[in-house]
Rosetta silent file (secondary structure, phi, psi, omega in degrees, C-alpha in Angstrom):
SEQUENCE: MAETLKKGSRVTGAAREKLAADLKKKYDSGASIRALAEETGRSYGFVHRMLTESGVVLRGRGGATRGKKAATV
SCORE:     score description
SCORE:     0.000 S_00000001
   1 L     0.000   28.903 -178.621   -0.010   -0.022   -0.075 S_00000001
   2 L   -66.494  -33.039  173.259    2.948    2.202   -0.513 S_00000001
   3 L   -87.080  145.767 -177.500    1.322    4.132   -3.359 S_00000001
   4 L   -85.488  149.728  175.964   -1.595    6.264   -2.547 S_00000001
   5 L   -81.503  144.794  177.584   -4.890    5.609   -4.442 S_00000001
   6 L   -60.746  126.412 -174.601   -6.315    8.105   -6.841 S_00000001
   7 L   -61.703  135.822  178.436   -8.828    9.997   -4.902 S_00000001
   8 L    87.235  -11.796 -175.364  -12.375    9.014   -5.850 S_00000001
   9 L   -75.150  147.185  173.615  -11.322    5.905   -7.826 S_00000001
  10 L   -73.458  137.756  170.527  -13.338    2.765   -7.199 S_00000001
  11 L  -110.194  113.742 -173.699  -11.626   -0.029   -5.344 S_00000001
  12 L  -126.220  167.013  166.499  -13.135   -3.319   -6.307 S_00000001
  13 H    68.120 -140.755 -177.659  -12.397   -6.992   -6.345 S_00000001
  14 H   -66.763  -36.423  178.102   -9.158   -8.370   -5.247 S_00000001
  15 H   -61.857  -37.751  174.286   -7.593   -4.854   -4.825 S_00000001
  16 H   -66.339  -38.130  177.333  -10.346   -4.069   -2.322 S_00000001
  17 H   -75.738  -29.658  165.884   -9.817   -7.094   -0.298 S_00000001
  18 H   -58.656  -44.948 -179.509   -6.029   -6.448   -0.277 S_00000001
  19 H   -64.118  -45.509 -175.449   -6.540   -2.849    0.768 S_00000001
  20 H   -61.409  -40.283  178.112   -9.020   -3.941    3.449 S_00000001
  21 H   -66.883  -37.426  169.786   -6.509   -6.503    4.865 S_00000001
  22 H   -58.119  -44.801 -174.349   -3.729   -3.900    4.930 S_00000001
  23 H   -64.199  -48.661 -178.398   -5.910   -1.437    6.653 S_00000001
  24 H   -58.984  -43.712  177.196   -6.956   -4.059    9.173 S_00000001
  25 H   -60.629  -54.503 -177.972   -3.383   -5.121    9.942 S_00000001
  26 H   -61.706  -46.381  179.179   -2.178   -1.520   10.392 S_00000001
  27 H   -67.320  -33.781  167.553   -5.212   -0.575   12.562 S_00000001
  28 H   -60.218  -35.201 -177.997   -4.827   -3.648   14.752 S_00000001
  29 L   -81.933    2.831  176.209   -1.165   -2.677   15.240 S_00000001
  30 L   108.979   -8.499  173.363   -2.268    0.728   16.529 S_00000001
  31 L   -57.387  141.247  169.279   -2.575    3.127   13.519 S_00000001
  32 L   -82.524  164.432 -178.761   -5.525    5.586   13.749 S_00000001
  33 H   -64.045  -42.641  175.678   -8.231    5.757   11.145 S_00000001
  34 H   -61.934  -42.924 -179.200   -7.085    9.388   10.345 S_00000001
  35 H   -68.737  -32.935 -179.312   -3.456    8.290    9.854 S_00000001
  36 H   -66.822  -40.032  179.891   -4.669    5.507    7.577 S_00000001
  37 H   -58.300  -44.472 -177.522   -6.734    7.927    5.633 S_00000001
  38 H   -71.427  -37.879  178.440   -3.875   10.280    5.084 S_00000001
  39 H   -61.753  -43.889 -173.884   -1.523    7.456    4.162 S_00000001
  40 H   -90.334  -11.552  179.886   -3.826    6.068    1.479 S_00000001
  41 L    73.685   25.466  174.704   -5.085    9.404    0.228 S_00000001
  42 L  -113.917  173.568 -179.194   -8.710    8.451    1.007 S_00000001
  43 L   -81.373  166.298  178.225  -11.304    9.905    3.303 S_00000001
  44 H   -58.259  -49.838 -177.261  -11.862    9.044    6.950 S_00000001
  45 H   -54.001  -43.493 -177.955  -15.302    7.633    5.942 S_00000001
  46 H   -63.882  -50.525 -175.041  -13.786    5.350    3.282 S_00000001
  47 H   -65.152  -39.911  179.294  -11.243    3.874    5.712 S_00000001
  48 H   -63.255  -40.809 -177.926  -13.881    3.533    8.510 S_00000001
  49 H   -73.315  -35.943  177.337  -16.242    1.617    6.123 S_00000001
  50 H   -66.335  -34.096  179.441  -13.338   -0.701    4.890 S_00000001
  51 H   -69.062  -44.536 -178.966  -12.458   -1.520    8.466 S_00000001
  52 H   -64.794  -39.074  178.479  -16.042   -2.211    9.432 S_00000001
  53 H   -66.946  -28.065 -179.009  -16.623   -4.344    6.274 S_00000001
  54 L   -91.664   10.483  173.111  -13.621   -6.374    7.157 S_00000001
  55 L    86.436   16.451 -179.156  -14.909   -7.081   10.634 S_00000001
  56 L   -81.478  145.020  172.329  -12.587   -4.969   12.859 S_00000001
  57 L   -82.716  112.014 -173.522  -13.774   -4.011   16.264 S_00000001
  58 L   -75.300  145.619 -178.650  -13.166   -0.308   16.270 S_00000001
  59 L   -77.947  160.118 -178.874  -11.397    1.262   19.269 S_00000001
  60 L   -72.287  168.760 -176.848  -13.123    3.885   21.544 S_00000001
  61 L   -73.736  -19.118  179.640  -12.382    7.584   20.962 S_00000001
  62 L    67.426 -162.909 -176.521  -10.212    7.720   24.103 S_00000001
  63 L    94.499 -173.581  176.055   -9.506   10.897   25.944 S_00000001
  64 L   -67.926  139.669  179.100  -10.789   11.973   29.302 S_00000001
  65 L  -124.637  148.279 -177.551  -13.841   10.178   30.499 S_00000001
  66 L   -86.457  151.868  178.560  -16.373   11.342   33.042 S_00000001
  67 L   149.561 -171.475  171.826  -17.385    9.267   35.969 S_00000001
  68 L   -65.174  134.619  175.255  -16.468    8.087   39.375 S_00000001
  69 L   -70.199  149.278  176.264  -12.744    8.476   40.146 S_00000001
  70 L   -70.797  139.617  179.929  -10.860    5.227   40.777 S_00000001
  71 L   -72.495  134.019  170.463   -9.994    4.757   44.496 S_00000001
  72 L   -93.674  141.597 -177.627   -6.356    5.239   45.177 S_00000001
  73 L  -110.783    0.000    0.000   -4.546    3.116   47.591 S_00000001
């Protein structure tokens, strides 16, 4: 996936499956959807859709959460 895809071009068949597998592997190893979108030259929504189509369980958004503080010992 070294080369970026032409923006707006359709990705079908074996190329789509290969791209989905590459995105899944990189996402599972810690890359963000935004980083993958920039790397491939595609939109956030495209990468998000490819990941969900390939069965990836998406990570939460992270950051500060509200709620009860954990008890410190």
